[in-house]
N, C-alpha and C positions, 0 to 999 in steps of 0.2 A: 827766106832768111831767118836764121834763128833769133830769138829775143832772149835776152840776157839780163840777169840780175848779178849785181856785183857784191862780194862782201870783204872788205878790205880792212886789215890790223890798224894800219895807220892813216891818219885822214891827209897826209900828203901823198903816200902811195895809192891811195881811193882817187884822190882827185885827179893824177896824174894816168893812171890808168883809165879813168872813166874820161878823160878827155880822150884818150886814143881812141877807145871805141865808138865816142860820139863820132870821131872821124872816120870811122872804117865803114867800107860801101856796103859789106856785106854781112853787117850785125846792128841789131836794134837795141840800144841799150833801154830795159825798161825800168831800172832803178839803181840805185846804189846805198849802201851805209857800212857804218863799222861796227855793228853789232845786231847780233840775231834777234834779240827780242823783240826789237824796234821792226824788224826788217821781215819778220814771219807774218805778219798781217797784209803788207804789201805784196809778198810771195804769192799767197793764197790767193790774193782779190786778182794780180795781174797775171799770175799764171804764165813765168816764161818757161822757154823750151830749157834754158840751161841756167843753173846758178854756179857760178863761178865765185870759190871760198879761199880765202886762207886756210891753212892746217889750224891755224890760233886766231882766234879774236877777241876784240874787248872784253866780252861776257861768255866765250864760248868756245869749242874748238870742233875739229871735223867729225869728231863721232857724233856728238850731239847735234849738229847740221844733217849729217845723212839721216840720222833718226827723225827730226822734226819732218825734214821733206817727205819721209816714208808715211809720214802720217795725212800729208794733205790728198786732197780728194782726186787732183792730178798733181803727178809727180814729177818734177822738172830732173832732168838729168844734171849732176853734181860734177864740175870739175874742181878739183884740189890745185889750188896753188901754192907751189913748195919751193925753199930756195934750193934744197938739194932732194933727189930720189932717194938718199939714204936715211931720212927721217924715221924714227921707229915709230910715228904714229900713222905713217902713211898707209903700209899694207893692211893696218887694221880698220882704218876708214873705208878702203877699198871693200873691203870685206864685208863692211859694214852697209854698204850701200851707193859708195863714190862709184861712178862710171868710169872715170880715167884722171888723169894727174898732168900738170904742165910745170916743168921747173922754170921759175921765175925769180930774178934776182930783185924783183921791186919796179924796172922799168918798164915792165910790160911787153918786152920783145919778144915777137912768135906769139902772142896770144891769141891774136885775131884765129891765125892758123889752126892753133888749138881748139877753139871752140867751133871752127867750122869743122873739123875732123871729127870732135865729138858729137856734132849734129849729124854728120853721116853715120853715126854709129862705129867709129873708129878709134882705136886708143893703142897705146905703147905700153910695154913695161920694160923696167930694167934687168939687169942680170940679178940682180939681188932680189928683186920683185918677184921674180919667176922663180928663183930657189925657194921663196918663201911660199908663193902657189903650190911648189911642188910637193912640199912639205904638209901645208893645208890639206890637200887632196890624200895625203898619203900615199903617195905614189914614187917610185923611185925614177930616175932619170933614165930615158930610152939611151941603148947602145947607140952610141953616136953616129956609126956607119947607117944604121937604119934610120936614124932620125933626117938624115941628110939625103934620102932615096926621095925623089920626086913622088914615088907612089906613097910615101909617108902622108902625104899630103891627103891622100884619100882614104886612111888606116879607120875607119869609123869601128872597129872592134872596141868592147870596152877595155877601160884602162883602171877604172876604179868605179867606184858608187856614182860618182857625178859627171864625168867625162870621159872622153874616147881615147882610142890610141892617137889618133892626129892631133890631139891638144897635147897629151904628153910630148909627142915628137917636138911641137912647136915650143913648149915649155922649156924642153931639154936646150934647144939652140938657143934660146934666149938665153938661160941660164948660162951658157957656156959663152955667152960675149958676143955672139953672131949680130949683125947689124940687119935691120930690116930688110934692105937690098940683096945682103948677102941670101938671106932665107928665102927670099922672093925667087933669086935667081936658081937657087938650087931647086925648088920646087915647081919652078916653071909656073911661078904666079904672080898678079901684081901685087903691088906694094901695100895698094888699098883692100886688096883680100886677105893680107897678113893682118893689117890693121883690122881688120872687121872681125877677124877670129879672135884678135887679143880682147875686144870689146866683149866679144860674146864668152871668153874666158872669165872675165870679171864678173861678168852678171851671174856665172856659175859660183863665184865666190858668195855673192850675195845669198843663193840658194843654200849652198854648205852652213853659211853662217846663219840662216833661220831654222835649218834642221837642226844645230848643235842647240839654239834657244828652245826649241820645242821638247828636244830630249831632255 
């Protein structure tokens, strides 16, 4: 059962989401606040598995949340809560250290499932985010016919400095707008395996981001 710390911009949304998580059987709520400054000490002492945070907080934003969590002795995974997957800050925060995102209108619908997915090290990417990832890695889309082949799921030849061809094929299909179920069917893999590969891709974005900072 994952432990979760909740950070939300508005107090009504915080309380509504908090109530939902307290009623969830598969989630343990470690704490909740609307500002990062006061929350950091609690997060450090409670060491939750996941921090679920709005892209923007009263005193901060997702980039800083990712940076501060990265300084902790035990870094929790970071789930970003956003009203749209097209927010310009979302990809930057995923590159900076966030592990996944959940499109949330403030109601908290689907949040428990998103937290459970992330705890299992699974994630999703919208077509726009997949296109941004391809650009970030400096690679072109695969030929669509090649990306659709079942053998593409096993192609481990290098596609670039950080990722292999199977990851390039996956980003190509996501950028094309294919659903996870459609990719899983093409590649004859389970949806959970596709989500696990996306989670690993996001981790590679973190590696790329650190390399750019060092350079």
